[in-house]
BADOMAR-873751 format. One line per 8 residues: number of its first residue (from 1); for each residue x, y, z of N, C-alpha, C. Coordinates in nm, 2 decimals. Example, Ala and Ser with C-alpha at 12.3 -4.5 7.8 and 13.67 -1.06 7.14 Angstrom:
1 = 1.32,-0.57,0.78,1.23,-0.45,0.78,1.32,-0.33,0.78; 1.28,-0.22,0.71,1.37,-0.11,0.71,1.29,0.00,0.79
This chain:
1 = -6.15,-2.72,-6.72,-6.23,-2.77,-6.61,-6.38,-2.78,-6.65; -6.44,-2.90,-6.64,-6.58,-2.91,-6.67,-6.66,-2.95,-6.54; -6.77,-2.88,-6.52,-6.85,-2.90,-6.40,-6.99,-2.95,-6.44; -7.02,-3.07,-6.39,-7.15,-3.13,-6.42,-7.26,-3.04,-6.36; -7.37,-3.03,-6.44,-7.49,-2.95,-6.40,-7.54,-3.00,-6.26; -7.54,-3.13,-6.24,-7.59,-3.18,-6.11,-7.50,-3.13,-5.99; -7.38,-3.10,-6.02,-7.29,-3.04,-5.91,-7.34,-2.90,-5.87; -7.38,-2.83,-5.98,-7.43,-2.69,-5.95,-7.56,-2.70,-5.88
9 = -7.65,-2.79,-5.91,-7.77,-2.81,-5.84,-7.74,-2.84,-5.69; -7.65,-2.93,-5.67,-7.61,-2.96,-5.53,-7.56,-2.84,-5.45; -7.47,-2.76,-5.52,-7.42,-2.64,-5.46,-7.53,-2.55,-5.42; -7.62,-2.52,-5.51,-7.73,-2.43,-5.48,-7.82,-2.48,-5.37; -7.85,-2.61,-5.37,-7.93,-2.67,-5.27,-7.87,-2.66,-5.13; -7.74,-2.68,-5.12,-7.67,-2.67,-4.99,-7.67,-2.53,-4.95; -7.64,-2.44,-5.04,-7.64,-2.29,-5.00,-7.77,-2.24,-4.95; -7.88,-2.29,-5.01,-8.01,-2.23,-4.98,-8.07,-2.31,-4.85
17 = -8.04,-2.43,-4.84,-8.09,-2.50,-4.72,-7.99,-2.50,-4.60; -7.87,-2.46,-4.63,-7.76,-2.46,-4.53,-7.74,-2.59,-4.46; -7.77,-2.70,-4.53,-7.77,-2.83,-4.48,-7.74,-2.94,-4.58; -7.66,-3.04,-4.55,-7.64,-3.15,-4.65,-7.77,-3.23,-4.65; -7.83,-3.26,-4.53,-7.95,-3.34,-4.53,-8.07,-3.26,-4.60; -8.07,-3.13,-4.58,-8.18,-3.05,-4.64,-8.16,-3.05,-4.79; -8.04,-3.05,-4.84,-8.01,-3.05,-4.98,-8.05,-3.19,-5.04; -8.02,-3.29,-4.97,-8.06,-3.43,-5.01,-8.21,-3.45,-5.02
25 = -8.28,-3.39,-4.92,-8.43,-3.40,-4.93,-8.48,-3.32,-5.04; -8.43,-3.20,-5.06,-8.48,-3.12,-5.17,-8.45,-3.18,-5.31; -8.33,-3.24,-5.33,-8.30,-3.30,-5.45,-8.34,-3.45,-5.47; -8.40,-3.50,-5.36,-8.45,-3.64,-5.36,-8.34,-3.74,-5.39; -8.22,-3.72,-5.33,-8.11,-3.81,-5.34,-8.06,-3.84,-5.20; -7.96,-3.93,-5.18,-7.91,-3.96,-5.05,-7.81,-3.86,-5.00; -7.79,-3.85,-4.87,-7.69,-3.76,-4.81,-7.55,-3.80,-4.86; -7.51,-3.92,-4.87,-7.38,-3.95,-4.92,-7.35,-3.90,-5.06
33 = -7.46,-3.90,-5.15,-7.45,-3.85,-5.28,-7.42,-3.70,-5.28; -7.49,-3.63,-5.19,-7.46,-3.48,-5.17,-7.32,-3.46,-5.13; -7.28,-3.53,-5.03,-7.14,-3.52,-4.98,-7.04,-3.55,-5.09; -7.06,-3.65,-5.17,-6.97,-3.68,-5.28,-6.96,-3.57,-5.38; -7.08,-3.51,-5.41,-7.08,-3.40,-5.51,-7.01,-3.28,-5.45; -7.03,-3.25,-5.32,-6.96,-3.14,-5.26,-6.81,-3.16,-5.26; -6.77,-3.28,-5.23,-6.62,-3.30,-5.24,-6.56,-3.28,-5.38; -6.64,-3.33,-5.48,-6.60,-3.31,-5.62,-6.58,-3.16,-5.65
41 = -6.68,-3.08,-5.60,-6.68,-2.94,-5.63,-6.56,-2.87,-5.56; -6.54,-2.91,-5.44,-6.42,-2.86,-5.36,-6.29,-2.88,-5.43; -6.28,-3.00,-5.49,-6.16,-3.03,-5.56,-6.15,-2.95,-5.69; -6.26,-2.94,-5.76,-6.26,-2.86,-5.89,-6.23,-2.72,-5.87; -6.29,-2.66,-5.76,-6.28,-2.52,-5.74,-6.17,-2.48,-5.64; -6.10,-2.58,-5.58,-5.99,-2.55,-5.49,-6.04,-2.46,-5.38; -6.15,-2.49,-5.32,-6.21,-2.41,-5.21,-6.30,-2.50,-5.13; -6.30,-2.49,-4.99,-6.38,-2.57,-4.91,-6.53,-2.54,-4.93
49 = -6.57,-2.42,-4.98,-6.70,-2.38,-5.01,-6.79,-2.36,-4.89; -6.80,-2.46,-4.81,-6.88,-2.46,-4.69,-6.81,-2.51,-4.57; -6.84,-2.45,-4.45,-6.78,-2.51,-4.33,-6.90,-2.54,-4.23; -6.89,-2.64,-4.16,-6.99,-2.68,-4.06,-6.99,-2.59,-3.94; -7.11,-2.56,-3.89,-7.12,-2.48,-3.77,-7.25,-2.52,-3.70; -7.27,-2.47,-3.58,-7.40,-2.50,-3.51,-7.52,-2.46,-3.58; -7.50,-2.36,-3.67,-7.62,-2.30,-3.75,-7.63,-2.37,-3.89; -7.55,-2.47,-3.92,-7.56,-2.53,-4.04,-7.43,-2.51,-4.13
57 = -7.44,-2.53,-4.26,-7.33,-2.52,-4.35,-7.31,-2.37,-4.38; -7.20,-2.31,-4.34,-7.18,-2.17,-4.37,-7.09,-2.15,-4.49; -7.13,-2.07,-4.59,-7.06,-2.06,-4.71,-6.93,-1.98,-4.69; -6.83,-2.01,-4.77,-6.70,-1.93,-4.77,-6.73,-1.81,-4.85; -6.63,-1.72,-4.85,-6.64,-1.60,-4.93,-6.66,-1.63,-5.08; -6.58,-1.73,-5.13,-6.58,-1.77,-5.27,-6.72,-1.83,-5.30; -6.77,-1.91,-5.21,-6.90,-1.97,-5.23,-7.01,-1.86,-5.24; -7.00,-1.76,-5.16,-7.10,-1.65,-5.16,-7.09,-1.58,-5.30
65 = -6.97,-1.56,-5.35,-6.95,-1.49,-5.48,-7.01,-1.58,-5.59; -6.99,-1.71,-5.58,-7.03,-1.80,-5.68,-7.18,-1.82,-5.69; -7.25,-1.81,-5.57,-7.39,-1.85,-5.56,-7.48,-1.77,-5.66; -7.46,-1.64,-5.67,-7.55,-1.56,-5.76,-7.54,-1.60,-5.90; -7.41,-1.62,-5.95,-7.39,-1.66,-6.09,-7.44,-1.80,-6.11; -7.42,-1.90,-6.02,-7.47,-2.03,-6.03,-7.62,-2.04,-6.03; -7.68,-1.96,-5.94,-7.83,-1.96,-5.93,-7.89,-1.91,-6.06; -7.84,-1.80,-6.11,-7.89,-1.74,-6.23,-7.88,-1.83,-6.35
73 = -7.76,-1.89,-6.36,-7.74,-1.99,-6.47,-7.83,-2.11,-6.46; -7.84,-2.16,-6.34,-7.92,-2.28,-6.32,-8.07,-2.25,-6.35; -8.12,-2.14,-6.31,-8.26,-2.10,-6.34,-8.28,-2.09,-6.49; -8.18,-2.03,-6.56,-8.20,-2.01,-6.70,-8.20,-2.15,-6.77; -8.11,-2.24,-6.73,-8.10,-2.37,-6.79,-8.23,-2.45,-6.76; -8.27,-2.45,-6.64,-8.39,-2.53,-6.60,-8.52,-2.48,-6.66; -8.53,-2.34,-6.67,-8.64,-2.28,-6.73,-8.65,-2.32,-6.88; -8.54,-2.32,-6.95,-8.53,-2.36,-7.09,-8.57,-2.51,-7.10
81 = -8.53,-2.59,-7.01,-8.56,-2.74,-7.02,-8.71,-2.76,-6.99; -8.76,-2.69,-6.88,-8.90,-2.71,-6.85,-9.00,-2.66,-6.95; -8.95,-2.56,-7.03,-9.04,-2.50,-7.13,-9.07,-2.60,-7.24; -8.99,-2.70,-7.25,-9.01,-2.80,-7.35,-9.10,-2.92,-7.30; -9.12,-2.91,-7.17,-9.21,-3.01,-7.10,-9.34,-2.95,-7.06; -9.45,-3.00,-7.11,-9.58,-2.95,-7.07,-9.63,-3.04,-6.96; -9.66,-2.97,-6.84,-9.72,-3.05,-6.73,-9.86,-3.10,-6.76; -9.88,-3.23,-6.75,-10.01,-3.29,-6.78,-10.06,-3.35,-6.65
89 = -10.15,-3.28,-6.58,-10.20,-3.33,-6.45,-10.27,-3.46,-6.46; -10.33,-3.49,-6.58,-10.41,-3.62,-6.60,-10.31,-3.74,-6.60; -10.19,-3.72,-6.63,-10.09,-3.83,-6.64,-9.98,-3.82,-6.54; -9.96,-3.71,-6.48,-9.85,-3.69,-6.38,-9.87,-3.78,-6.26; -9.76,-3.83,-6.20,-9.76,-3.90,-6.08,-9.69,-3.83,-5.97; -9.67,-3.70,-5.99,-9.59,-3.62,-5.89,-9.67,-3.60,-5.76; -9.60,-3.59,-5.65,-9.66,-3.56,-5.52,-9.62,-3.41,-5.48; -9.72,-3.34,-5.45,-9.70,-3.20,-5.40,-9.72,-3.20,-5.25
97 = -9.64,-3.11,-5.18,-9.65,-3.10,-5.04,-9.71,-2.96,-5.01; -9.82,-2.96,-4.93,-9.89,-2.84,-4.90,-9.90,-2.82,-4.75; -9.87,-2.70,-4.70,-9.88,-2.67,-4.55,-10.01,-2.61,-4.52; -10.08,-2.67,-4.43,-10.21,-2.62,-4.38,-10.22,-2.62,-4.23; -10.30,-2.54,-4.17,-10.33,-2.55,-4.03,-10.43,-2.67,-4.02; -10.45,-2.72,-3.89,-10.54,-2.83,-3.88,-10.68,-2.79,-3.91; -10.72,-2.66,-3.89,-10.85,-2.61,-3.93,-10.86,-2.61,-4.09; -10.75,-2.58,-4.15,-10.74,-2.58,-4.30,-10.76,-2.73,-4.35
105 = -10.70,-2.82,-4.27,-10.72,-2.96,-4.31,-10.87,-3.00,-4.30; -10.93,-2.96,-4.19,-11.07,-2.99,-4.17,-11.16,-2.94,-4.27; -11.14,-2.81,-4.31,-11.23,-2.74,-4.40,-11.19,-2.74,-4.55; -11.06,-2.72,-4.58,-11.02,-2.70,-4.71,-10.99,-2.84,-4.78; -10.93,-2.93,-4.71,-10.88,-3.05,-4.77,-10.98,-3.13,-4.85; -11.10,-3.15,-4.80,-11.20,-3.22,-4.88,-11.23,-3.17,-5.01; -11.23,-3.03,-5.03,-11.25,-2.97,-5.16,-11.13,-2.99,-5.25; -11.01,-2.98,-5.19,-10.89,-3.01,-5.27,-10.88,-3.15,-5.32
113 = -10.91,-3.25,-5.23,-10.90,-3.39,-5.27,-10.99,-3.42,-5.38; -11.12,-3.37,-5.37,-11.22,-3.40,-5.47,-11.17,-3.34,-5.61; -11.11,-3.22,-5.61,-11.06,-3.16,-5.73,-10.94,-3.24,-5.79; -10.85,-3.28,-5.70,-10.74,-3.36,-5.75,-10.78,-3.49,-5.81; -10.87,-3.56,-5.74,-10.92,-3.69,-5.80,-10.99,-3.67,-5.93; -11.06,-3.55,-5.95,-11.13,-3.53,-6.07,-11.04,-3.50,-6.19; -10.94,-3.42,-6.17,-10.86,-3.38,-6.28,-10.71,-3.43,-6.28; -10.67,-3.49,-6.17,-10.53,-3.54,-6.16,-10.53,-3.66,-6.07
121 = -10.59,-3.77,-6.12,-10.61,-3.89,-6.03,-10.48,-3.95,-5.98; -10.37,-3.93,-6.05,-10.25,-4.00,-6.00,-10.15,-3.90,-5.93; -10.19,-3.78,-5.92,-10.11,-3.68,-5.85,-10.13,-3.69,-5.70; -10.02,-3.70,-5.62,-10.03,-3.71,-5.48,-10.03,-3.58,-5.41; -10.09,-3.58,-5.29,-10.09,-3.46,-5.21,-10.05,-3.49,-5.07; -9.94,-3.43,-5.02,-9.89,-3.46,-4.88,-9.92,-3.33,-4.80; -9.99,-3.34,-4.69,-10.02,-3.22,-4.61,-9.93,-3.22,-4.48; -9.87,-3.10,-4.45,-9.79,-3.09,-4.33,-9.85,-2.98,-4.25
129 = -9.84,-3.00,-4.11,-9.89,-2.90,-4.02,-9.82,-2.77,-4.03; -9.89,-2.66,-4.05,-9.83,-2.53,-4.07,-9.76,-2.49,-3.94; -9.65,-2.42,-3.95,-9.58,-2.36,-3.84,-9.53,-2.22,-3.89; -9.60,-2.12,-3.84,-9.58,-1.98,-3.90,-9.43,-1.94,-3.88; -9.36,-2.00,-3.79,-9.22,-1.96,-3.77,-9.13,-2.02,-3.88; -9.17,-2.12,-3.95,-9.09,-2.20,-4.03,-9.13,-2.19,-4.18; -9.25,-2.15,-4.21,-9.30,-2.16,-4.35,-9.21,-2.08,-4.45; -9.15,-1.97,-4.41,-9.07,-1.89,-4.50,-8.95,-1.98,-4.55
137 = -8.88,-2.05,-4.45,-8.77,-2.14,-4.49,-8.82,-2.26,-4.57; -8.94,-2.31,-4.53,-9.00,-2.43,-4.60,-9.02,-2.39,-4.75; -9.07,-2.27,-4.78,-9.09,-2.23,-4.92,-8.96,-2.21,-4.99; -8.87,-2.14,-4.93,-8.74,-2.11,-5.00,-8.66,-2.24,-5.03; -8.66,-2.33,-4.94,-8.59,-2.45,-4.96,-8.66,-2.56,-5.04; -8.79,-2.54,-5.07,-8.86,-2.63,-5.15,-8.92,-2.75,-5.06; -8.91,-2.74,-4.93,-8.97,-2.84,-4.84,-9.12,-2.85,-4.86; -9.18,-2.74,-4.89,-9.33,-2.74,-4.92,-9.34,-2.66,-5.06
145 = -9.44,-2.70,-5.13,-9.47,-2.64,-5.26,-9.55,-2.52,-5.25; -9.64,-2.52,-5.14,-9.73,-2.40,-5.12,-9.78,-2.40,-4.98; -9.83,-2.29,-4.94,-9.89,-2.27,-4.80,-10.02,-2.20,-4.82; -10.12,-2.24,-4.74,-10.25,-2.17,-4.74,-10.27,-2.13,-4.59; -10.30,-2.00,-4.57,-10.32,-1.96,-4.43,-10.33,-1.81,-4.42; -10.33,-1.76,-4.30,-10.33,-1.62,-4.27,-10.20,-1.59,-4.19; -10.09,-1.56,-4.27,-9.96,-1.54,-4.21,-9.92,-1.39,-4.21; -9.86,-1.34,-4.10,-9.83,-1.20,-4.09,-9.72,-1.16,-4.18
153 = -9.62,-1.25,-4.20,-9.50,-1.21,-4.28,-9.44,-1.34,-4.34; -9.42,-1.34,-4.47,-9.34,-1.44,-4.53,-9.25,-1.37,-4.63; -9.12,-1.36,-4.59,-9.03,-1.27,-4.66,-8.97,-1.34,-4.78; -8.85,-1.28,-4.82,-8.78,-1.33,-4.94,-8.85,-1.31,-5.07; -8.84,-1.40,-5.16,-8.91,-1.39,-5.29,-9.04,-1.46,-5.29; -9.09,-1.50,-5.17,-9.22,-1.57,-5.17,-9.33,-1.48,-5.23; -9.42,-1.55,-5.31,-9.53,-1.48,-5.37,-9.66,-1.50,-5.29; -9.76,-1.42,-5.31,-9.88,-1.43,-5.23,-10.00,-1.40,-5.32
161 = -10.11,-1.47,-5.31,-10.23,-1.44,-5.37,-10.35,-1.46,-5.27; -10.43,-1.36,-5.26,-10.54,-1.37,-5.17,-10.65,-1.46,-5.22; -10.69,-1.55,-5.14,-10.80,-1.64,-5.18,-10.94,-1.59,-5.14; -10.95,-1.53,-5.02,-11.07,-1.47,-4.98,-11.05,-1.39,-4.85; -11.15,-1.30,-4.82,-11.14,-1.23,-4.69,-11.23,-1.30,-4.59; -11.19,-1.30,-4.47,-11.26,-1.38,-4.37,-11.28,-1.30,-4.24; -11.38,-1.34,-4.16,-11.40,-1.27,-4.03,-11.42,-1.38,-3.93; -11.44,-1.34,-3.80,-11.45,-1.43,-3.69,-11.60,-1.43,-3.64
169 = -11.64,-1.54,-3.59,-11.77,-1.56,-3.53,-11.76,-1.65,-3.41; -11.87,-1.66,-3.34,-11.87,-1.74,-3.22,-11.95,-1.87,-3.24; -11.89,-1.99,-3.21,-11.96,-2.11,-3.23,-11.99,-2.17,-3.09; -12.12,-2.21,-3.07,-12.16,-2.27,-2.94,-12.27,-2.36,-2.96; -12.31,-2.44,-2.86,-12.41,-2.54,-2.87,-12.55,-2.47,-2.90; -12.63,-2.54,-2.98,-12.76,-2.48,-3.02,-12.85,-2.48,-2.89; -12.82,-2.56,-2.80,-12.90,-2.56,-2.67,-12.82,-2.51,-2.55; -12.73,-2.41,-2.58,-12.65,-2.35,-2.48,-12.74,-2.30,-2.36
177 = -12.70,-2.33,-2.24,-12.79,-2.31,-2.12,-12.81,-2.16,-2.09; -12.72,-2.07,-2.13,-12.74,-1.93,-2.09,-12.73,-1.83,-2.20; -12.69,-1.87,-2.32,-12.68,-1.78,-2.44,-12.78,-1.82,-2.54; -12.87,-1.72,-2.58,-12.98,-1.75,-2.67,-12.93,-1.71,-2.82; -13.02,-1.63,-2.88,-13.00,-1.60,-3.03,-12.91,-1.48,-3.05; -12.88,-1.41,-2.94,-12.79,-1.29,-2.94,-12.68,-1.31,-2.84; -12.57,-1.23,-2.86,-12.46,-1.25,-2.77,-12.41,-1.11,-2.73; -12.42,-1.08,-2.60,-12.37,-0.95,-2.55,-12.22,-0.96,-2.51
185 = -12.15,-0.85,-2.50,-12.01,-0.85,-2.46,-12.00,-0.91,-2.32; -12.09,-0.88,-2.23,-12.08,-0.93,-2.10,-12.10,-1.08,-2.10; -12.19,-1.13,-2.18,-12.21,-1.28,-2.19,-12.08,-1.35,-2.25; -12.02,-1.28,-2.35,-11.91,-1.34,-2.41,-11.79,-1.35,-2.32; -11.76,-1.24,-2.24,-11.65,-1.24,-2.15,-11.67,-1.35,-2.04; -11.80,-1.36,-1.99,-11.83,-1.45,-1.88,-11.84,-1.59,-1.92; -11.85,-1.62,-2.05,-11.87,-1.76,-2.10,-11.75,-1.84,-2.07; -11.77,-1.98,-2.08,-11.66,-2.07,-2.07,-11.60,-2.09,-2.21
193 = -11.47,-2.04,-2.22,-11.41,-2.04,-2.36,-11.31,-2.15,-2.37; -11.30,-2.20,-2.50,-11.20,-2.29,-2.53,-11.11,-2.22,-2.64; -10.98,-2.23,-2.62,-10.89,-2.16,-2.72,-10.79,-2.27,-2.77; -10.74,-2.24,-2.89,-10.65,-2.33,-2.96,-10.51,-2.27,-2.96; -10.41,-2.35,-2.95,-10.27,-2.30,-2.94,-10.24,-2.19,-3.04; -10.17,-2.08,-3.00,-10.16,-1.97,-3.08,-10.07,-1.99,-3.21; -9.99,-2.10,-3.21,-9.90,-2.11,-3.32,-9.98,-2.14,-3.45; -10.11,-2.18,-3.44,-10.19,-2.20,-3.56,-10.22,-2.07,-3.63
201 = -10.20,-1.95,-3.56,-10.23,-1.82,-3.62,-10.36,-1.76,-3.58; -10.44,-1.83,-3.51,-10.57,-1.78,-3.47,-10.56,-1.71,-3.33; -10.51,-1.59,-3.33,-10.49,-1.51,-3.21,-10.55,-1.37,-3.22; -10.62,-1.34,-3.33,-10.67,-1.20,-3.35,-10.77,-1.16,-3.24; -10.86,-1.26,-3.21,-10.96,-1.23,-3.10,-10.89,-1.19,-2.97; -10.80,-1.27,-2.93,-10.72,-1.24,-2.81,-10.66,-1.11,-2.81; -10.60,-1.07,-2.93,-10.53,-0.94,-2.94,-10.63,-0.83,-2.92; -10.75,-0.84,-2.98,-10.85,-0.73,-2.97,-10.90,-0.72,-2.83
209 = -10.92,-0.83,-2.76,-10.97,-0.83,-2.62,-10.86,-0.76,-2.53; -10.74,-0.79,-2.56,-10.63,-0.73,-2.48,-10.63,-0.58,-2.50; -10.65,-0.53,-2.62,-10.65,-0.39,-2.65,-10.77,-0.32,-2.58; -10.88,-0.40,-2.56,-11.00,-0.34,-2.49,-10.99,-0.36,-2.34; -10.88,-0.42,-2.29,-10.86,-0.44,-2.15,-10.95,-0.54,-2.09; -10.99,-0.64,-2.17,-11.08,-0.74,-2.12,-11.01,-0.88,-2.12; -11.06,-0.96,-2.03,-11.00,-1.09,-2.02,-11.11,-1.19,-2.00; -11.12,-1.29,-2.10,-11.23,-1.39,-2.10,-11.19,-1.51,-2.01
217 = -11.29,-1.59,-1.98,-11.27,-1.70,-1.89,-11.24,-1.82,-1.97; -11.11,-1.86,-1.98,-11.07,-1.98,-2.06,-11.06,-2.10,-1.97; -11.14,-2.20,-2.00,-11.15,-2.32,-1.92,-11.08,-2.44,-1.99; -11.05,-2.43,-2.12,-10.99,-2.54,-2.19,-10.90,-2.48,-2.30; -10.77,-2.54,-2.30,-10.68,-2.50,-2.40,-10.64,-2.63,-2.47; -10.64,-2.63,-2.60,-10.61,-2.75,-2.68,-10.51,-2.71,-2.79; -10.43,-2.81,-2.83,-10.33,-2.78,-2.94,-10.39,-2.78,-3.08; -10.51,-2.84,-3.10,-10.56,-2.85,-3.24,-10.71,-2.83,-3.23
225 = -10.77,-2.79,-3.35,-10.91,-2.78,-3.36,-10.98,-2.92,-3.38; -10.90,-3.02,-3.42,-10.95,-3.15,-3.45,-11.02,-3.21,-3.33; -11.14,-3.26,-3.36,-11.22,-3.33,-3.26,-11.28,-3.24,-3.15; -11.27,-3.11,-3.17,-11.31,-3.01,-3.07,-11.46,-2.99,-3.08; -11.52,-3.01,-3.20,-11.65,-2.96,-3.23,-11.76,-3.04,-3.15; -11.74,-3.17,-3.13,-11.83,-3.25,-3.06,-11.84,-3.21,-2.92; -11.73,-3.16,-2.86,-11.73,-3.11,-2.72,-11.82,-2.98,-2.71; -11.80,-2.90,-2.81,-11.88,-2.77,-2.81,-12.03,-2.80,-2.82
233 = -12.07,-2.90,-2.91,-12.21,-2.93,-2.93,-12.28,-2.98,-2.80; -12.20,-3.04,-2.71,-12.26,-3.10,-2.60,-12.23,-3.04,-2.46; -12.17,-2.92,-2.47,-12.13,-2.85,-2.34,-12.17,-2.70,-2.36; -12.13,-2.62,-2.25,-12.15,-2.48,-2.26,-12.03,-2.40,-2.31; -11.93,-2.48,-2.37,-11.81,-2.41,-2.42,-11.84,-2.32,-2.54; -11.76,-2.22,-2.55,-11.77,-2.12,-2.66,-11.64,-2.11,-2.73; -11.64,-2.11,-2.87,-11.52,-2.10,-2.95,-11.53,-1.99,-3.05; -11.43,-1.90,-3.05,-11.43,-1.80,-3.16,-11.34,-1.85,-3.27
241 = -11.39,-1.85,-3.39,-11.31,-1.91,-3.50,-11.36,-1.85,-3.64; -11.29,-1.87,-3.75,-11.33,-1.81,-3.87,-11.48,-1.85,-3.91; -11.55,-1.75,-3.96,-11.69,-1.77,-3.99,-11.73,-1.88,-4.08; -11.66,-1.90,-4.19,-11.69,-2.00,-4.29,-11.68,-2.14,-4.22; -11.58,-2.16,-4.14,-11.57,-2.29,-4.08,-11.67,-2.31,-3.97; -11.70,-2.20,-3.90,-11.81,-2.21,-3.80,-11.94,-2.25,-3.86; -11.98,-2.19,-3.97,-12.11,-2.22,-4.04,-12.11,-2.36,-4.09; -11.99,-2.40,-4.14,-11.99,-2.54,-4.19,-12.01,-2.64,-4.09
249 = -11.96,-2.62,-3.97,-11.97,-2.72,-3.86,-12.11,-2.71,-3.79; -12.17,-2.59,-3.81,-12.30,-2.57,-3.74,-12.42,-2.62,-3.83; -12.38,-2.66,-3.95,-12.49,-2.70,-4.05,-12.57,-2.82,-4.01; -12.52,-2.90,-3.92,-12.60,-3.02,-3.88,-12.71,-2.99,-3.77; -12.71,-2.86,-3.73,-12.81,-2.82,-3.63,-12.77,-2.83,-3.48; -12.66,-2.90,-3.45,-12.63,-2.92,-3.31,-12.56,-2.80,-3.25; -12.51,-2.71,-3.34,-12.44,-2.59,-3.29,-12.50,-2.47,-3.37; -12.47,-2.35,-3.31,-12.52,-2.22,-3.38,-12.40,-2.13,-3.38
257 = -12.42,-2.03,-3.48,-12.31,-1.93,-3.50,-12.37,-1.79,-3.47; -12.30,-1.72,-3.38,-12.34,-1.58,-3.35,-12.23,-1.48,-3.38; -12.26,-1.36,-3.41,-12.16,-1.26,-3.44,-12.09,-1.23,-3.31; -11.96,-1.19,-3.32,-11.89,-1.15,-3.20,-11.94,-1.01,-3.15; -11.95,-0.99,-3.02,-12.01,-0.86,-2.97,-11.91,-0.75,-2.97; -11.81,-0.75,-3.06,-11.72,-0.64,-3.07,-11.66,-0.64,-3.21; -11.60,-0.53,-3.25,-11.55,-0.51,-3.38,-11.41,-0.58,-3.39; -11.39,-0.66,-3.50,-11.26,-0.72,-3.53,-11.24,-0.71,-3.68
265 = -11.12,-0.66,-3.72,-11.10,-0.64,-3.86,-11.09,-0.78,-3.93; -11.16,-0.78,-4.05,-11.14,-0.90,-4.14,-11.00,-0.93,-4.17; -10.97,-1.06,-4.20,-10.83,-1.09,-4.23,-10.84,-1.17,-4.37; -10.72,-1.18,-4.43,-10.71,-1.25,-4.56,-10.66,-1.39,-4.54; -10.72,-1.48,-4.61,-10.66,-1.62,-4.63,-10.59,-1.62,-4.76; -10.46,-1.65,-4.75,-10.38,-1.63,-4.87,-10.31,-1.77,-4.91; -10.27,-1.77,-5.04,-10.19,-1.88,-5.09,-10.05,-1.82,-5.11; -9.95,-1.89,-5.05,-9.81,-1.85,-5.06,-9.73,-1.96,-5.14
273 = -9.64,-1.91,-5.22,-9.55,-2.01,-5.29,-9.42,-1.94,-5.32; -9.32,-2.01,-5.36,-9.19,-1.96,-5.39,-9.16,-2.00,-5.54; -9.11,-1.90,-5.62,-9.09,-1.93,-5.76,-8.96,-2.01,-5.79; -8.97,-2.14,-5.76,-8.86,-2.23,-5.80,-8.86,-2.26,-5.95; -8.75,-2.27,-6.01,-8.74,-2.29,-6.16,-8.74,-2.43,-6.20; -8.73,-2.53,-6.10,-8.72,-2.67,-6.14,-8.83,-2.72,-6.23; -8.95,-2.68,-6.19,-9.07,-2.73,-6.27,-9.18,-2.63,-6.26; -9.16,-2.51,-6.33,-9.26,-2.41,-6.31,-9.40,-2.44,-6.36
281 = -9.41,-2.53,-6.46,-9.54,-2.57,-6.51,-9.62,-2.64,-6.41; -9.55,-2.73,-6.34,-9.62,-2.81,-6.23,-9.66,-2.71,-6.12; -9.57,-2.62,-6.08,-9.60,-2.53,-5.97,-9.72,-2.44,-6.01; -9.72,-2.39,-6.14,-9.83,-2.31,-6.18,-9.96,-2.38,-6.18; -9.96,-2.51,-6.22,-10.08,-2.59,-6.21,-10.13,-2.60,-6.07; -10.04,-2.63,-5.98,-10.08,-2.64,-5.83,-10.14,-2.51,-5.78; -10.08,-2.40,-5.80,-10.13,-2.27,-5.75,-10.26,-2.24,-5.82; -10.27,-2.26,-5.95,-10.40,-2.23,-6.01,-10.51,-2.32,-5.96
289 = -10.48,-2.44,-5.93,-10.58,-2.54,-5.88,-10.63,-2.50,-5.74; -10.53,-2.46,-5.66,-10.57,-2.42,-5.52,-10.65,-2.29,-5.53; -10.61,-2.20,-5.61,-10.68,-2.07,-5.61,-10.83,-2.09,-5.66; -10.84,-2.17,-5.77,-10.97,-2.19,-5.83,-11.06,-2.27,-5.73; -11.01,-2.37,-5.66,-11.09,-2.45,-5.57,-11.13,-2.38,-5.44; -11.03,-2.31,-5.38,-11.06,-2.25,-5.25,-11.12,-2.11,-5.25; -11.11,-2.04,-5.36,-11.17,-1.91,-5.37,-11.32,-1.91,-5.36; -11.38,-2.02,-5.39,-11.53,-2.03,-5.39,-11.58,-2.11,-5.27
297 = -11.49,-2.14,-5.17,-11.53,-2.22,-5.05,-11.61,-2.13,-4.96
């Protein structure tokens, strides 16, 4: 019995994504091709391997036993193959997929685009909106190549590198009608606040206020940071957000940045990735480029 290496790749992709469509997306082939390969494997191994359920493709006992051996062998083969291929960013036409929050898009993306254009003009970059509930699966299945953000937990074999430590500040109009060059706790609580949907990860300020037994006056809730800054510059709205971003948007003079009137622990902005063996040279280049570019932002 001989088994094509591509059949092993298909098996591993279905096992890890728990989906025929997910395997097809990961392998960049059609769903019928994945189904055909799965049927061939079933015939060769005399086992159904996976059964469909509401939660996806569930492996049989034999499939679970096979996965570890197949995965180890596949990693060894692909590592040996990739070792003979040197990733050349100046010639590559590969597209990487990066997960960022909308705040990350606003602040980090211009730096990354300039760096890519300078050293890898034909390399593409696709940005997807971060979802902290899904990024662990995205990394493991290869849906994204990397994630940049402040995430509480990314499990499995995901790797992490800290880009920088960050704090929160308050952004408001330079001509705010009631708040001058300092900000007291009473002024902060009484101000008209705008908050952004918590799934973006920016909830530390709210957590600290709750611990203090305080409740601020929220007059506007929005799903994204995008296009919010012009409203702050021309109204009495107040926004708590990461200090680097606040200072960047206040640089034109229409807004000012003030320290928060209470203690809040700094947080880390990290790079997350998953060690896939398909093309480690390309992945290493991507991670090195992100770390080098954003660590100095």
